[in-house]
C-alpha positions, 0 to 999 in steps of 0.5 A: 485500550491500546490493545483494543485499538491495535486489534481493530486496526488490522480489521481494515479490509483490503479494499474500501470504497467511498460511502455516504458517511465517508464522502471524498473531499473535492481535490485541491488544485495542485501545480504540476512539478517542474521536470527537474523536481527531485523525488520527495520535493514538497509541491503543495500543502493544504490543511484539511479543514474537516479531518476525521473526528478521531484525529480531531480528538487526538489534536492531530494536524492533518495536511493534504500534500502533493510531492514529486516522485518518479514513475515506476513505469518509465522513470518520468517525473510524476506528482503523488498526493497523500496526507501527513498527520502530525501528533499533538504536543511537542516532538520528542528529542531528535524529532517526531519518529516517522511511519510511512503508511502504505494503504490497502487496495482501494481501486485505480480511479482518482476517486479511490485516493484515500487522501480525498476522504476524511476517513482515508477510505476506511484506512484510518483505523490502521493509522490511529494507533500510530498517531496515538503512540506519537509517530508522525504518519505520512500516508501516500496515495501512490502514483496515479491515485488522485493525480494525473496518470494511471495507477500502476497497481501492485507494481513494487517499484512504483509503490516503493518510490511513493512510500519513500518520497512521502517521507522526504515530503513530510520532513519538508512540511514538518521541520520537527520530523526525524529522519528515522522512519519505518514503513507499514502497510496491509495487503497492497500496502504490505507489498508497498512497504516491502518494496520500499525496504528494498529501495530505501538504501541511499535515500538520505534517510535512516531506514529502520525497517518495514512491516508487511501485513498479508503482502501479495508477494507472488501474483504469478503463482495465483495465475495457476488458479485461474479461473475456477480456483480463484476465491470470490475476493480474488476474482474481485481484484484480478481485473485490477491486476490485468489493468496494471499489466496492460500499463506495462504491456499495451498489447494485452487484450482484456478479452483474452482474459475476461468475458461477460459482465466482468469484461464490460466492467473494465470500462468503469475502472478509471471512473469508480473504485472496484465495480460490483460486477467483478465480485458478482460475475461467475468464475466462467467470466474469468476463463482465459481465451487460450492457455497461451494467453494465460501463460503470457500473463504469468510471465509478465506478472513475474515482474511484480514478484517480491523479493527482488533484492536484499532489503535495506533494513529488517522486515516484520511479515505477518500472514493469515493461515486462512487468507483467501486473497493472499494464500499463506503459502505464497507469503511463506515462499516470499519470506524464504526467498528473503531469508536466502538473500540474507534479510532479517525477517520476523515472520509470524503466522496467525489463524486469520483470513485477509486482512483480519489480522487482529493478533498481529496488531500489538506484535507489529506496534511493539516491533516498530517501537523496538526499531525506534528504541534502537533494539536489534531485530530478531529473525525467524529465518 
C-alpha cells in the first residue's frame, strides 16, 4: 500500500486549477502583521472545518495559518498563508518530525492558493504519504498567493523564505513539533525546496535536507527555445514567468514577448489560475518583438537560477529523462554546479516526463526517513 501511495504521490501535475469537485474555501479574515513581526511569527490559525476525506480518515488535524515573512522582492514584511497538518496520535520522542511542503505551479492569482481548497488544488496526493508516515506537514502557499501583494513566481528567495518561515509558524502552532525538518517539493516546489536549502543556515532550526523533484534550475536557458522550441506545456507557463519578471523589472512590456490571445490573456492572470488561452495559443503568439528584447529577458532570468550558494544540508534531486517542461539537461547542469559548490547531492534520473515521477516516490520517502534517522546522506557527485 505504501508503495502505491508513494507512486501516486508524484503523479500530481505541475499545475492544478480549482474544479467543481475541489471548490476553494472562502478565505478567512486575517490581520495584517505589524511591521516588526519576525519572519515565521504565527499571525492567524483557524481549524479547517471540512478537510479532505483522506485527511479525515487519517485523523489528521488541519489548520489554515497565516504567518510573517519577508518579501523576496524588496525585503518588506509580508504575510503568507498555508496549512499545517498534524498526524493523529501522540508525537514520537523529540516531537513530530517536520516536512515543509512546497507546491507545484498553480498560478499567480489569490484563488490559486492551495490552502483555500480541501484538496490543496491537487497537491494533496504528495502530502498524504508524509502524514501517513508520521510527519507533521506545513505547506506554504508562497508569498502573494491568497494574501496581499503579487506572487513572485519562480523567484527562489521569495519561495525559500516562505518554506522556512512555514516551519517556524508550525512549531508555534504545534508545541509538539520538533525543530528538525526537511523540505520537499515538485516542479516549482522543487525549486522552492532547493532555495530553502540554500537559505536555511542560521534559521534556528535543525535543517536535515531538501527533496527537489523536477526543479526548474535555469529558466534563462529555456529562452533559447522561444518561441518554436517551446513545448505546449512550456508555452502555458511562459507568460507566468514574464509576469514574475515584470515584478522585478517594471519596464518589461508584455507586447515585446507575446501577441494575439496569449497577450490578451495576461489581464486574466491575477483573476484566475492559468488562462486556457496560454495553452491554446499558437507558437507564433510567443515570438519576441526583437532579438534584443529576448536577450534582455534572458539576462534578467539569470536572477532565478539555482544553485546560488552552497546548501545548508544534503539534497535529493530527481529528474525525468522525458520531461518536456524542465528538460533533464538543465537539471543535470544544476546538479553539476551544486557538486562544484561542495554540496552533498543524491541525483536520480527516471524514464518519465514532468512531473510524473512515480519511481521517485519510494526513493524520496526513504531518503527523508534516513535524514530523520540520522543516517549520513550519500552523494552521486
